[in-house]
VMD Tcl script that draws the C-alpha trace (Angstrom):
set ca {
  {-106.96 -77.58 -80.02}
  {-104.54 -77.84 -77.58}
  {-102.04 -75.61 -80.03}
  {-104.90 -73.41 -80.96}
  {-105.31 -72.65 -77.20}
  {-101.49 -72.42 -76.63}
  {-101.79 -69.45 -80.12}
  {-104.68 -67.41 -78.47}
  {-102.21 -67.64 -74.80}
  {-99.12 -66.43 -76.66}
  {-101.08 -63.63 -78.97}
  {-102.36 -62.37 -75.73}
  {-99.19 -62.19 -74.17}
  {-97.34 -60.55 -77.12}
  {-100.34 -57.57 -76.91}
  {-99.39 -57.28 -72.92}
  {-95.94 -56.90 -73.62}
  {-95.75 -55.24 -76.75}
  {-96.87 -51.79 -74.63}
  {-100.69 -51.37 -75.54}
  {-102.12 -52.36 -72.01}
  {-98.49 -50.80 -70.32}
  {-99.96 -47.37 -69.42}
  {-103.44 -48.75 -68.64}
  {-102.08 -51.09 -66.02}
  {-100.29 -48.19 -64.50}
  {-102.50 -45.98 -63.69}
  {-105.57 -48.67 -63.15}
  {-106.73 -46.91 -60.20}
  {-106.09 -43.85 -60.91}
  {-109.43 -41.98 -61.19}
  {-108.30 -38.91 -62.83}
  {-106.16 -40.83 -65.18}
  {-109.18 -42.97 -65.98}
  {-111.42 -39.99 -66.71}
  {-108.53 -38.46 -69.00}
  {-107.83 -41.47 -70.79}
  {-111.69 -42.55 -71.23}
  {-112.62 -38.82 -72.64}
  {-109.49 -39.31 -75.17}
  {-110.48 -42.85 -76.39}
  {-113.95 -43.24 -76.15}
  {-115.27 -46.55 -77.04}
  {-111.61 -47.80 -77.26}
  {-110.45 -47.11 -74.40}
  {-113.35 -48.53 -72.42}
  {-112.24 -51.79 -74.28}
  {-108.41 -51.71 -73.60}
  {-109.32 -50.65 -69.76}
  {-111.31 -54.56 -69.53}
  {-108.65 -56.47 -71.44}
  {-105.94 -54.95 -68.93}
  {-108.56 -55.64 -66.28}
  {-108.66 -59.51 -67.47}
  {-105.04 -59.19 -67.74}
  {-104.34 -57.98 -64.51}
  {-106.93 -61.00 -62.89}
  {-105.48 -63.44 -64.76}
  {-102.25 -62.91 -63.91}
  {-102.90 -63.16 -60.10}
  {-103.86 -59.54 -59.48}
  {-106.22 -57.92 -57.21}
  {-110.13 -58.10 -58.16}
  {-110.49 -55.43 -55.60}
  {-108.77 -53.34 -57.88}
  {-110.70 -53.78 -60.80}
  {-114.27 -53.75 -59.11}
  {-113.02 -49.88 -57.92}
  {-112.12 -48.94 -61.27}
  {-115.38 -50.75 -62.90}
  {-117.76 -49.02 -60.32}
  {-116.12 -45.83 -60.86}
  {-116.29 -45.90 -64.53}
  {-119.76 -47.84 -64.65}
  {-121.33 -47.13 -61.29}
  {-122.08 -49.83 -58.60}
  {-124.13 -52.11 -60.35}
  {-123.10 -52.38 -63.74}
  {-119.61 -52.18 -62.21}
  {-120.36 -55.03 -59.70}
  {-121.48 -57.34 -63.45}
  {-118.69 -56.21 -65.47}
  {-116.05 -57.04 -62.80}
  {-118.10 -60.36 -62.31}
  {-117.62 -60.82 -65.75}
  {-113.91 -60.16 -66.10}
  {-113.19 -62.34 -63.26}
  {-115.12 -65.17 -64.10}
  {-113.61 -65.27 -67.73}
  {-109.89 -64.49 -66.20}
  {-110.64 -68.00 -63.60}
  {-112.17 -70.08 -66.79}
  {-108.69 -69.35 -68.93}
  {-106.42 -70.02 -65.98}
  {-108.72 -73.27 -65.12}
  {-108.54 -74.50 -68.85}
  {-105.03 -73.50 -69.04}
  {-103.78 -75.73 -65.85}
  {-106.21 -78.59 -66.94}
  {-104.94 -78.45 -70.72}
  {-101.28 -77.35 -70.58}
  {-99.85 -77.37 -67.39}
  {-101.57 -80.51 -65.45}
  {-98.57 -82.56 -65.35}
  {-96.30 -80.21 -65.02}
  {-97.54 -79.24 -61.79}
  {-98.26 -82.60 -60.81}
  {-94.28 -82.98 -61.34}
  {-93.38 -80.14 -59.50}
  {-96.09 -79.57 -56.45}
  {-97.16 -83.32 -56.42}
  {-98.30 -82.60 -52.57}
  {-99.83 -79.19 -52.85}
  {-101.73 -80.85 -55.71}
  {-102.37 -83.99 -53.55}
  {-103.69 -82.12 -50.74}
  {-105.73 -79.47 -52.71}
  {-107.62 -82.55 -54.89}
  {-108.44 -84.26 -51.15}
  {-109.83 -81.00 -49.77}
  {-111.92 -79.77 -52.86}
  {-112.74 -83.61 -53.83}
  {-115.82 -83.79 -51.12}
  {-118.34 -81.20 -52.10}
  {-116.36 -79.17 -54.46}
  {-118.74 -76.81 -54.89}
  {-118.66 -75.78 -51.09}
  {-114.94 -75.79 -51.15}
  {-114.61 -73.57 -53.96}
  {-117.18 -71.29 -52.53}
  {-115.14 -71.15 -49.20}
  {-111.75 -70.18 -50.44}
  {-113.40 -67.40 -52.90}
  {-115.06 -66.17 -49.44}
  {-112.01 -65.66 -47.77}
  {-110.55 -62.56 -47.70}
  {-107.19 -64.10 -48.29}
  {-105.42 -66.82 -50.80}
  {-104.30 -66.39 -54.05}
  {-106.94 -66.42 -56.65}
  {-105.04 -67.42 -59.24}
  {-103.70 -70.74 -57.25}
  {-106.86 -71.87 -56.85}
  {-107.88 -71.37 -60.54}
  {-104.73 -73.70 -61.87}
  {-105.28 -76.30 -58.88}
  {-108.96 -76.56 -60.05}
  {-108.33 -76.84 -63.26}
  {-105.32 -79.55 -62.72}
  {-107.14 -82.21 -60.43}
  {-110.27 -81.46 -62.36}
  {-112.58 -79.74 -60.18}
  {-115.87 -80.09 -61.98}
  {-116.17 -76.98 -64.11}
  {-119.69 -76.07 -63.65}
  {-119.20 -76.14 -60.03}
  {-116.32 -74.12 -59.95}
  {-117.52 -71.12 -61.92}
  {-120.95 -71.10 -59.90}
  {-118.90 -71.18 -56.91}
  {-116.74 -68.82 -57.67}
  {-119.41 -65.95 -59.18}
  {-121.60 -66.78 -56.16}
  {-117.78 -66.40 -53.88}
  {-116.58 -63.13 -55.60}
  {-119.86 -61.11 -55.39}
  {-119.55 -59.76 -51.93}
  {-116.24 -58.12 -52.08}
  {-117.01 -57.11 -55.72}
  {-119.94 -55.11 -54.57}
  {-118.37 -53.71 -51.64}
  {-115.19 -52.32 -53.78}
  {-117.48 -51.65 -56.58}
  {-119.39 -48.88 -54.16}
  {-116.10 -47.25 -53.09}
  {-115.27 -46.95 -56.29}
  {-118.20 -45.81 -57.33}
  {-118.48 -43.30 -54.05}
  {-120.48 -44.42 -51.13}
  {-121.85 -40.94 -50.51}
  {-123.40 -41.23 -53.78}
  {-124.67 -44.62 -53.60}
  {-128.11 -45.61 -52.33}
  {-128.85 -46.95 -49.05}
  {-130.07 -50.29 -49.85}
  {-126.55 -50.94 -51.87}
  {-124.55 -50.36 -48.75}
  {-126.98 -52.07 -46.65}
  {-126.81 -55.18 -49.29}
  {-123.20 -55.09 -49.33}
  {-123.04 -55.33 -45.53}
  {-125.85 -58.03 -45.44}
  {-123.53 -59.80 -48.39}
  {-120.23 -59.42 -46.44}
  {-121.57 -60.67 -42.72}
  {-123.23 -63.94 -44.86}
  {-120.30 -64.90 -46.78}
  {-117.95 -65.14 -43.45}
  {-121.32 -67.24 -41.80}
  {-121.14 -69.48 -45.12}
  {-117.10 -69.62 -44.65}
  {-117.71 -70.96 -40.77}
  {-120.06 -73.10 -41.41}
  {-118.23 -74.56 -44.44}
  {-114.68 -74.83 -42.74}
  {-116.94 -76.50 -40.15}
  {-118.03 -79.45 -41.98}
  {-115.26 -79.52 -43.71}
  {-113.18 -80.44 -40.49}
  {-115.76 -82.57 -38.63}
  {-115.43 -84.41 -42.29}
  {-111.63 -84.63 -41.74}
  {-111.76 -85.80 -38.30}
  {-114.12 -88.47 -38.43}
  {-111.89 -89.97 -41.38}
  {-109.31 -90.04 -38.93}
  {-111.27 -91.86 -36.58}
  {-112.17 -94.00 -39.25}
  {-108.86 -94.99 -40.65}
  {-107.65 -94.78 -36.38}
  {-109.84 -97.55 -35.92}
  {-108.89 -99.85 -39.28}
  {-105.50 -99.66 -38.02}
}
mol new
graphics top color blue
foreach p $ca { graphics top sphere $p radius 0.5 }
foreach p [lrange $ca 0 end-1] q [lrange $ca 1 end] { graphics top cylinder $p $q radius 0.2 }
display resetview
């Protein structure tokens, strides 16, 4: 099974570097180019744009660009759904590659970082991954690889990622579609989700700090 997954990764890498997806990746944020490309290629063009977006996100590229593109191509609602699916599949691919192929390699080269992440995510993994997804900074690729390598439960990883990706995805899909043409309810929803994400992030981080402080106090009394 491990070799089958490795073979699939190699096939996808070959497709990526063969030049099939290069034009799309080079123009993925250019609305005029995308319009002409989709008009010319039709359903094949739509499929290749999805594949190129997957490659971009899986390689650590910004999911905001993908949300912008799909908001323009499909509209804000369908664009948000398609972006979430692409991002979740890419995150799961990173997670599985790390879990199946890279665990020992990452442990050898980054033992301190893996240990710190394991301590961070071992308690309430859903909430911790949710916090990392809601934060507008940080690398999704690093989070995916570390989550897979330390064995974060896959269901917590996927559900927290889906919820955490939603606010920014919806906002950038609206921008791609054109906020002037968007429904007011969608705009208010995106603003509300953004505010909620900041509040949730603050609450989760406060809980993490309280737990860390209580652990240090217990260790101090024990010593």
